ZAKE-421130 format. One record per residue (C-alpha): x, y, z. Coordinates in nm, 4 decimals, always signed. Layout:
<bados>
{bado {X,Y,Z}};
...
</bados>
This chain:
<bados>
{bado {+10.6779,+16.2765,-3.4035}};
{bado {+10.3600,+16.0704,-3.3655}};
{bado {+10.3479,+15.7011,-3.2886}};
{bado {+10.2169,+15.6289,-3.6383}};
{bado {+10.5066,+15.8050,-3.8080}};
{bado {+10.7590,+15.6158,-3.5976}};
{bado {+10.6349,+15.2795,-3.7163}};
{bado {+10.7692,+15.1047,-4.0249}};
{bado {+10.5012,+15.0459,-4.2864}};
{bado {+10.5621,+14.6874,-4.3996}};
{bado {+10.3249,+14.7112,-4.6955}};
{bado {+10.5849,+14.8616,-4.9289}};
{bado {+10.8882,+14.6534,-4.8274}};
{bado {+11.0411,+14.4233,-5.0890}};
{bado {+11.1642,+14.0786,-4.9884}};
{bado {+11.5178,+14.2104,-4.9281}};
{bado {+11.3962,+14.5098,-4.7277}};
{bado {+11.1587,+14.2946,-4.5242}};
{bado {+11.4454,+14.0592,-4.4347}};
{bado {+11.6574,+14.3577,-4.3330}};
{bado {+11.3712,+14.4873,-4.1183}};
{bado {+11.3393,+14.1630,-3.9241}};
{bado {+11.7138,+14.1421,-3.8708}};
{bado {+11.7042,+14.5012,-3.7423}};
{bado {+11.4554,+14.4070,-3.4694}};
{bado {+11.6495,+14.0967,-3.3664}};
{bado {+11.4401,+13.8381,-3.5518}};
{bado {+11.5287,+13.5704,-3.8073}};
{bado {+11.5135,+13.6416,-4.1816}};
{bado {+11.2574,+13.3685,-4.2464}};
{bado {+10.9961,+13.5816,-4.0733}};
{bado {+11.0012,+13.8035,-4.3826}};
{bado {+10.8577,+13.5253,-4.5982}};
{bado {+10.5815,+13.4546,-4.3476}};
{bado {+10.4755,+13.8184,-4.3190}};
{bado {+10.4977,+13.8879,-4.6926}};
{bado {+10.2593,+13.5979,-4.7568}};
{bado {+10.0173,+13.7225,-4.4929}};
{bado {+10.0191,+14.0735,-4.6395}};
{bado {+10.0127,+14.0070,-5.0138}};
{bado {+9.8730,+13.6542,-5.0530}};
{bado {+9.6086,+13.6800,-4.7815}};
{bado {+9.5706,+14.0614,-4.7792}};
{bado {+9.5893,+14.0668,-4.3987}};
{bado {+9.6485,+14.4045,-4.2354}};
{bado {+9.6354,+14.3014,-3.8697}};
{bado {+9.9301,+14.1278,-3.7016}};
{bado {+9.6914,+13.9489,-3.4639}};
{bado {+9.5552,+13.7493,-3.7580}};
{bado {+9.9011,+13.6140,-3.8480}};
{bado {+9.8503,+13.2897,-3.6630}};
{bado {+10.1848,+13.1244,-3.7437}};
{bado {+10.3668,+13.4062,-3.5611}};
{bado {+10.4121,+13.3722,-3.1858}};
{bado {+10.2206,+13.6038,-2.9550}};
{bado {+10.5403,+13.7801,-2.8435}};
{bado {+10.6392,+13.8542,-3.2034}};
{bado {+10.2904,+13.9776,-3.2901}};
{bado {+10.3023,+14.2145,-2.9955}};
{bado {+10.6499,+14.3367,-3.0938}};
{bado {+10.5365,+14.4008,-3.4503}};
{bado {+10.2343,+14.5973,-3.3338}};
{bado {+10.4698,+14.8281,-3.1438}};
{bado {+10.7262,+14.8906,-3.4180}};
{bado {+10.5427,+14.8290,-3.7466}};
{bado {+10.2134,+14.8669,-3.9279}};
{bado {+10.0463,+14.7623,-4.2501}};
{bado {+9.8935,+15.0834,-4.3802}};
{bado {+9.7396,+15.1229,-4.7234}};
{bado {+9.6012,+15.4503,-4.8609}};
{bado {+9.2566,+15.5448,-4.7313}};
{bado {+8.9713,+15.4518,-4.9653}};
{bado {+8.7653,+15.7652,-5.0325}};
{bado {+8.5267,+15.6177,-5.2888}};
{bado {+8.4702,+15.3138,-5.5083}};
{bado {+8.2629,+15.3299,-5.8263}};
{bado {+8.1588,+15.0702,-6.0821}};
{bado {+8.0973,+15.1592,-6.4459}};
{bado {+7.8118,+15.0138,-6.6470}};
{bado {+8.0763,+14.8130,-6.8385}};
{bado {+8.2189,+14.6599,-6.5189}};
{bado {+8.5211,+14.8890,-6.4910}};
{bado {+8.5901,+14.9766,-6.1281}};
{bado {+8.7576,+15.2925,-5.9951}};
{bado {+8.8918,+15.3599,-5.6483}};
{bado {+8.9805,+15.7081,-5.5277}};
{bado {+9.2313,+15.6817,-5.2424}};
{bado {+9.3867,+15.9455,-5.0180}};
{bado {+9.7658,+15.9394,-4.9733}};
{bado {+9.9883,+16.0824,-4.7005}};
{bado {+10.0172,+16.4262,-4.8621}};
{bado {+9.6396,+16.4691,-4.8378}};
{bado {+9.5885,+16.4438,-5.2122}};
{bado {+9.3721,+16.1782,-5.3733}};
{bado {+9.4795,+15.9499,-5.6574}};
{bado {+9.2862,+15.7052,-5.8701}};
{bado {+9.3178,+15.3335,-5.9458}};
{bado {+9.1202,+15.1556,-6.2173}};
{bado {+9.0423,+14.7857,-6.2714}};
{bado {+8.9316,+14.6750,-6.6198}};
{bado {+8.7812,+14.3237,-6.6349}};
{bado {+8.7892,+14.1364,-6.9650}};
{bado {+8.7387,+13.7776,-7.0741}};
{bado {+9.0239,+13.5805,-6.9170}};
{bado {+9.2080,+13.8942,-6.8104}};
{bado {+9.1921,+14.1657,-6.5460}};
{bado {+9.4052,+14.4775,-6.5836}};
{bado {+9.4754,+14.7124,-6.2943}};
{bado {+9.5911,+15.0641,-6.3824}};
{bado {+9.7693,+15.2286,-6.0903}};
{bado {+9.9098,+15.5725,-6.0099}};
{bado {+10.2657,+15.6651,-5.9156}};
{bado {+10.2265,+16.0314,-5.8194}};
{bado {+9.9628,+16.2685,-5.6844}};
{bado {+9.9185,+16.4869,-5.9884}};
{bado {+10.1812,+16.5176,-6.2587}};
{bado {+10.4387,+16.7810,-6.3481}};
{bado {+10.4658,+16.6989,-6.7182}};
{bado {+10.1500,+16.8881,-6.8214}};
{bado {+10.0637,+16.6874,-7.1341}};
{bado {+9.7941,+16.8913,-7.3042}};
{bado {+9.5478,+16.6036,-7.3591}};
{bado {+9.5631,+16.4569,-7.0063}};
{bado {+9.3349,+16.5537,-6.7179}};
{bado {+9.5950,+16.4566,-6.4572}};
{bado {+9.8436,+16.7110,-6.5903}};
{bado {+9.5892,+16.9887,-6.5454}};
{bado {+9.5857,+16.9201,-6.1702}};
{bado {+9.9484,+17.0259,-6.1218}};
{bado {+10.1895,+16.8192,-5.9115}};
{bado {+10.1780,+16.7498,-5.5397}};
{bado {+10.3886,+16.4509,-5.4348}};
{bado {+10.5489,+16.1188,-5.5167}};
{bado {+10.3720,+15.8155,-5.3764}};
{bado {+10.5652,+15.5913,-5.1397}};
{bado {+10.6253,+15.2278,-5.2358}};
{bado {+10.3506,+15.1367,-4.9857}};
{bado {+10.1100,+15.3769,-5.1573}};
{bado {+10.1906,+15.2345,-5.5014}};
{bado {+10.1636,+14.8648,-5.4067}};
{bado {+9.8816,+14.9572,-5.1690}};
{bado {+9.6607,+15.0194,-5.4711}};
{bado {+9.7140,+14.6575,-5.5803}};
{bado {+9.6446,+14.5415,-5.2234}};
{bado {+9.3216,+14.7425,-5.2030}};
{bado {+9.1980,+14.6192,-5.5405}};
{bado {+9.2818,+14.2565,-5.4638}};
{bado {+9.0988,+14.2749,-5.1293}};
{bado {+8.7934,+14.4359,-5.2866}};
{bado {+8.7724,+14.2088,-5.5901}};
{bado {+8.7942,+13.8953,-5.3775}};
{bado {+8.4680,+14.0013,-5.2148}};
{bado {+8.2824,+14.0697,-5.5397}};
{bado {+8.0669,+13.8490,-5.7643}};
{bado {+8.2641,+13.6606,-6.0293}};
{bado {+8.0905,+13.8480,-6.3123}};
{bado {+8.2759,+14.1665,-6.2136}};
{bado {+8.6141,+14.0010,-6.2484}};
{bado {+8.8143,+13.8721,-5.9539}};
{bado {+9.1633,+13.8167,-6.0891}};
{bado {+9.4318,+14.0800,-6.1416}};
{bado {+9.6384,+13.9305,-6.4223}};
{bado {+9.8051,+14.2492,-6.5475}};
{bado {+9.9241,+14.5711,-6.3837}};
{bado {+10.0014,+14.8850,-6.5823}};
{bado {+10.1767,+15.1929,-6.4436}};
{bado {+9.9544,+15.4178,-6.6535}};
{bado {+9.7552,+15.6006,-6.3871}};
{bado {+9.8294,+15.9444,-6.2460}};
{bado {+10.1883,+16.0667,-6.2646}};
{bado {+10.5105,+15.9853,-6.4509}};
{bado {+10.6479,+15.6598,-6.3016}};
{bado {+11.0105,+15.7313,-6.3928}};
{bado {+11.0021,+16.0512,-6.1853}};
{bado {+10.9320,+15.8353,-5.8789}};
{bado {+11.1920,+15.5774,-5.9717}};
{bado {+11.2903,+15.3933,-5.6531}};
{bado {+10.9390,+15.3645,-5.5094}};
{bado {+10.7956,+15.2447,-5.8395}};
{bado {+11.0727,+14.9869,-5.8875}};
{bado {+11.0189,+14.8512,-5.5347}};
{bado {+10.6441,+14.8256,-5.5954}};
{bado {+10.6914,+14.6510,-5.9303}};
{bado {+10.9324,+14.4051,-5.7675}};
{bado {+10.6599,+14.3181,-5.5167}};
{bado {+10.4110,+14.2694,-5.8005}};
{bado {+10.6433,+14.0169,-5.9668}};
{bado {+10.7751,+13.8444,-5.6514}};
{bado {+10.6218,+13.5030,-5.5763}};
{bado {+10.5896,+13.6210,-5.2159}};
{bado {+10.4001,+13.9235,-5.3467}};
{bado {+10.1552,+13.8899,-5.6369}};
{bado {+10.3539,+13.6614,-5.8698}};
{bado {+10.2663,+13.8540,-6.1859}};
{bado {+10.4812,+13.7809,-6.4921}};
{bado {+10.7303,+14.0466,-6.6011}};
{bado {+10.5497,+14.0485,-6.9357}};
{bado {+10.2289,+14.1486,-6.7549}};
{bado {+10.3728,+14.4358,-6.5525}};
{bado {+10.4038,+14.7409,-6.7772}};
{bado {+10.5620,+15.0770,-6.7055}};
{bado {+10.4404,+15.3621,-6.9236}};
{bado {+10.6607,+15.6686,-6.9647}};
{bado {+10.6407,+15.9974,-7.1490}};
{bado {+11.0154,+15.9737,-7.2019}};
{bado {+11.2386,+16.0576,-6.9063}};
{bado {+11.5471,+15.9359,-7.0909}};
{bado {+11.8099,+15.9245,-6.8119}};
{bado {+11.5769,+15.7280,-6.5842}};
{bado {+11.4808,+15.5013,-6.8741}};
{bado {+11.8481,+15.4199,-6.9255}};
{bado {+11.8755,+15.3406,-6.5531}};
{bado {+11.5616,+15.1234,-6.5590}};
{bado {+11.7220,+14.8504,-6.7665}};
{bado {+11.9851,+14.7987,-6.4975}};
{bado {+11.7309,+14.7123,-6.2275}};
{bado {+11.4268,+14.5488,-6.3893}};
{bado {+11.2907,+14.3829,-6.7017}};
{bado {+10.9240,+14.4830,-6.6926}};
{bado {+10.7393,+14.5591,-7.0146}};
{bado {+10.7715,+14.9104,-7.1544}};
{bado {+10.5087,+15.1405,-7.3014}};
{bado {+10.5928,+15.4776,-7.4548}};
{bado {+10.3401,+15.7615,-7.4512}};
{bado {+10.4297,+15.8919,-7.7964}};
{bado {+10.1144,+16.0628,-7.9313}};
{bado {+10.2877,+16.2473,-8.2165}};
{bado {+10.5053,+16.1490,-8.5139}};
{bado {+10.7339,+16.4549,-8.5160}};
{bado {+10.9058,+16.6830,-8.2681}};
{bado {+10.7084,+16.9971,-8.3491}};
{bado {+10.3726,+16.8375,-8.2718}};
{bado {+10.5023,+16.6345,-7.9766}};
{bado {+10.6457,+16.9527,-7.8227}};
{bado {+10.2867,+17.0810,-7.8067}};
{bado {+10.1270,+16.7615,-7.6779}};
{bado {+10.4055,+16.6316,-7.4510}};
{bado {+10.6219,+16.9268,-7.3347}};
{bado {+10.8903,+16.6895,-7.1998}};
{bado {+10.9789,+16.6316,-7.5653}};
{bado {+11.1579,+16.9675,-7.5674}};
{bado {+11.4103,+16.8198,-7.3254}};
{bado {+11.4272,+16.4698,-7.4734}};
{bado {+11.3281,+16.4878,-7.8430}};
{bado {+11.2445,+16.1854,-8.0546}};
{bado {+11.5984,+16.1365,-8.1849}};
{bado {+11.7107,+16.0900,-7.8228}};
{bado {+11.4009,+15.9169,-7.6856}};
{bado {+11.3495,+15.6377,-7.9388}};
{bado {+11.7071,+15.5028,-7.9198}};
{bado {+11.6740,+15.4958,-7.5386}};
{bado {+11.3532,+15.2920,-7.5636}};
{bado {+11.5049,+15.0569,-7.8202}};
{bado {+11.8125,+15.0211,-7.6000}};
{bado {+11.5972,+14.9133,-7.3062}};
{bado {+11.4268,+14.6413,-7.5113}};
{bado {+11.7523,+14.5223,-7.6662}};
{bado {+11.9023,+14.4897,-7.3183}};
{bado {+11.6387,+14.2356,-7.2094}};
{bado {+11.7287,+13.8680,-7.2096}};
{bado {+11.4089,+13.7852,-7.3991}};
{bado {+11.4769,+13.9177,-7.7476}};
{bado {+11.1169,+13.8706,-7.8597}};
{bado {+10.9928,+14.1602,-7.6458}};
{bado {+10.8717,+14.4834,-7.8037}};
{bado {+10.7657,+14.8335,-7.6987}};
{bado {+10.3993,+14.9281,-7.6802}};
{bado {+10.3571,+15.2636,-7.8515}};
{bado {+10.0649,+15.4573,-7.7033}};
{bado {+9.9182,+15.7073,-7.9464}};
{bado {+9.6167,+15.9132,-7.8390}};
{bado {+9.4245,+16.0211,-8.1476}};
{bado {+9.2838,+16.3744,-8.1251}};
{bado {+9.0440,+16.5090,-8.3861}};
{bado {+9.2182,+16.7413,-8.6306}};
{bado {+9.5430,+16.7400,-8.4320}};
{bado {+9.7301,+16.4141,-8.4947}};
{bado {+9.4793,+16.1862,-8.6679}};
{bado {+9.5362,+16.2660,-9.0357}};
{bado {+9.6829,+16.0351,-9.3054}};
{bado {+10.0038,+16.2387,-9.3153}};
{bado {+10.0479,+16.1786,-8.9424}};
{bado {+10.0100,+15.8050,-8.9952}};
{bado {+10.2645,+15.8181,-9.2791}};
{bado {+10.5122,+16.0029,-9.0555}};
{bado {+10.4552,+15.7534,-8.7747}};
{bado {+10.5225,+15.4617,-9.0104}};
{bado {+10.8566,+15.6123,-9.1070}};
{bado {+10.9484,+15.7175,-8.7519}};
{bado {+10.9031,+15.3665,-8.6087}};
{bado {+11.0625,+15.1825,-8.8998}};
{bado {+11.3493,+15.0436,-8.6887}};
{bado {+11.1697,+15.0273,-8.3539}};
{bado {+11.0495,+14.6827,-8.2335}};
{bado {+10.6963,+14.7780,-8.1375}};
{bado {+10.3250,+14.7281,-8.1440}};
{bado {+10.0950,+15.0305,-8.1597}};
{bado {+9.7957,+15.0980,-7.9369}};
{bado {+9.5670,+15.3704,-8.0678}};
{bado {+9.3684,+15.5472,-7.7956}};
{bado {+9.0706,+15.7657,-7.8914}};
{bado {+9.0917,+16.0910,-7.6962}};
{bado {+8.8572,+16.0917,-7.3974}};
{bado {+8.7132,+16.4410,-7.3382}};
{bado {+8.7303,+16.6165,-7.0017}};
{bado {+8.6157,+16.9583,-6.8858}};
{bado {+8.9524,+17.1386,-6.8979}};
{bado {+9.0261,+17.0519,-7.2607}};
{bado {+8.8902,+17.1727,-7.5933}};
{bado {+9.0234,+16.8689,-7.7801}};
{bado {+8.7705,+16.6375,-7.9442}};
{bado {+8.7473,+16.2654,-7.9955}};
{bado {+8.8263,+16.1544,-8.3528}};
{bado {+8.5537,+16.0094,-8.5701}};
{bado {+8.5327,+15.6317,-8.6001}};
{bado {+8.6187,+15.6672,-8.9677}};
{bado {+8.9376,+15.8569,-8.8875}};
{bado {+9.0265,+15.6087,-8.6145}};
{bado {+8.9911,+15.3018,-8.8365}};
{bado {+9.1528,+15.4737,-9.1350}};
{bado {+9.4584,+15.5498,-8.9203}};
{bado {+9.4702,+15.1894,-8.7976}};
{bado {+9.4387,+15.0499,-9.1505}};
{bado {+9.7211,+15.2671,-9.2786}};
{bado {+9.9534,+15.1385,-9.0060}};
{bado {+9.8472,+14.7769,-9.0502}};
{bado {+9.9045,+14.7909,-9.4241}};
{bado {+10.2632,+14.8938,-9.3483}};
{bado {+10.3095,+14.5854,-9.1325}};
{bado {+10.2518,+14.7281,-8.7827}};
{bado {+10.0569,+14.5300,-8.5241}};
{bado {+9.8015,+14.7992,-8.4409}};
{bado {+9.5085,+14.7793,-8.2015}};
{bado {+9.2460,+15.0304,-8.0934}};
{bado {+9.1953,+15.0570,-7.7184}};
{bado {+8.8286,+15.0245,-7.6408}};
{bado {+8.7090,+15.3082,-7.4192}};
{bado {+8.6180,+15.1700,-7.0777}};
{bado {+8.4784,+15.3402,-6.7692}};
{bado {+8.4213,+15.6819,-6.9246}};
{bado {+8.0868,+15.7127,-6.7422}};
{bado {+8.2805,+15.7199,-6.4113}};
{bado {+8.5721,+15.9198,-6.5597}};
{bado {+8.8014,+15.6177,-6.5429}};
{bado {+8.9050,+15.6135,-6.9089}};
{bado {+9.2553,+15.6890,-7.0364}};
{bado {+9.3473,+16.0533,-6.9836}};
{bado {+9.0518,+16.1248,-6.7548}};
{bado {+9.2096,+16.0454,-6.4162}};
{bado {+9.2258,+16.3616,-6.2099}};
{bado {+9.1961,+16.2685,-5.8431}};
{bado {+9.2123,+16.5604,-5.6037}};
{bado {+9.5525,+16.7239,-5.5851}};
{bado {+9.6059,+16.9530,-5.2879}};
{bado {+9.8763,+17.1661,-5.4501}};
{bado {+9.7490,+17.2590,-5.7932}};
{bado {+10.0290,+17.5047,-5.8653}};
{bado {+10.1886,+17.4660,-6.2050}};
{bado {+10.5344,+17.3543,-6.1015}};
{bado {+10.6222,+17.1714,-6.4216}};
{bado {+10.9337,+17.3601,-6.5329}};
{bado {+11.0901,+17.3808,-6.1851}};
{bado {+11.0144,+17.0156,-6.1107}};
{bado {+11.1566,+16.8899,-6.4401}};
{bado {+11.4703,+17.0996,-6.3961}};
{bado {+11.5268,+16.9493,-6.0522}};
{bado {+11.4387,+16.5907,-6.1336}};
{bado {+11.5450,+16.5079,-6.4890}};
{bado {+11.8286,+16.7392,-6.5854}};
{bado {+12.1023,+16.5175,-6.7401}};
{bado {+12.3776,+16.7114,-6.5626}};
{bado {+12.2310,+16.5972,-6.2310}};
{bado {+12.3358,+16.2371,-6.3049}};
{bado {+11.9670,+16.1612,-6.2904}};
{bado {+11.9650,+16.1161,-5.9374}};
{bado {+11.6757,+15.8743,-5.9998}};
{bado {+11.5562,+15.9371,-5.6515}};
{bado {+11.8773,+16.0369,-5.6633}};
{bado {+11.7330,+16.2078,-5.9588}};
</bados>
C-alpha cells in the first residue's frame, strides 16, 4: 500500500469524525475545530500554513494525514456566467460540478457518483453507465474547489456559495453515508455554515433510503418526478418500476412531515419533453397526483444532448403547462436554462466515466432491494 493510501484524508471528516481522528493520534479534541476552520473556512490544504498549530503537530499531521481534493481537469465559464469544473476522482472517472451565479444568490450543483445506474432516459449522465460512489472527501471537495476558485474571481462572476444542491451526476441516496457526511459539513458552522433550507438533496425515489434520511438529517428535499403516472414514469425513470408513485409520494410526504419546521415543502422537478409529457392532459394528471403533497413545482425544459432523440418543448407549451398548474393553486416556476453552451445545464452533465457498462439492473438489485434492509451503505 502506498504512502498516500495510508494517510487519512481530513477533507471529508465531519466534526465528530475529526475529533475521533485527533484522539486516535493522541491529541486533544479541540484540534478538530482548529483544523476544520483551516480547511473549510480558509480553504487551506497545507498543514504548514496552519500557523496556530505547533511545529511538532504539523509534522505529525503531514506524516499521518492529508487534505486531498479531486484533481481539477478543466474549468469553463459560460457566456451567462455559469461555471463548470470537471474533476477526476479516485476511480479515474471524471465528474462535473456547476456554479450558477444569480442576483443575491449563488447555487452550486454537485455530484455524488461517477456516472449513474438509474438510466433515466432524458439524462446524459445515465447514458454513461455507472462507475463508483464518491467518497465524502470527493463530495465536499467539490464545494472546497469551487469556494477556492470563486474567491479568486472578479465579483461580477459571483463569489458567494449560498445554496448547494445534490443534483449533479449520480443518485445521492445510493451513496447514502458519504453524502450525509458531506451535507453535514456543508451545514456545520465549522464547515460552510449553509442553512438546512439551502442544502437540497434531489432523488429519483430510492424509497428505503429516503425513509432512512429523515432519521439523520433535515435538509431540503427535491423529487425528480418528470411524469404524472406510472406508465410514463416507468419509461422516463426506470426506478419507478421498483418504487411506483403510490409508494414514492407517501415516502416523500413522510420525510417532510417528520421535519420540525412544518412550513417546509418538497420541490417537484419535472423535465418537460416535447410530445412526451408536456401536454394539457399531463398537467391535469399532475394536478390530481400532487393534490395532497406539500410541494412547489419546478418545470425544467429538456436540454438536448447527443445520445438522445428527445426535443425541447416549445415556449408556448412550457408556459401553457405552467399556467395550468398555477391556476390550480400550485406554486410553479420555470427553471431558466443556464450554461448550456458549456454543457452545464440540467441533464447535460456527463463527465468521463471509465466503466461505461450498463450495470443498472444488477446495481439496483444489490443496493436498493427492500429485503436487504436497505443497507444504506449498508444498503
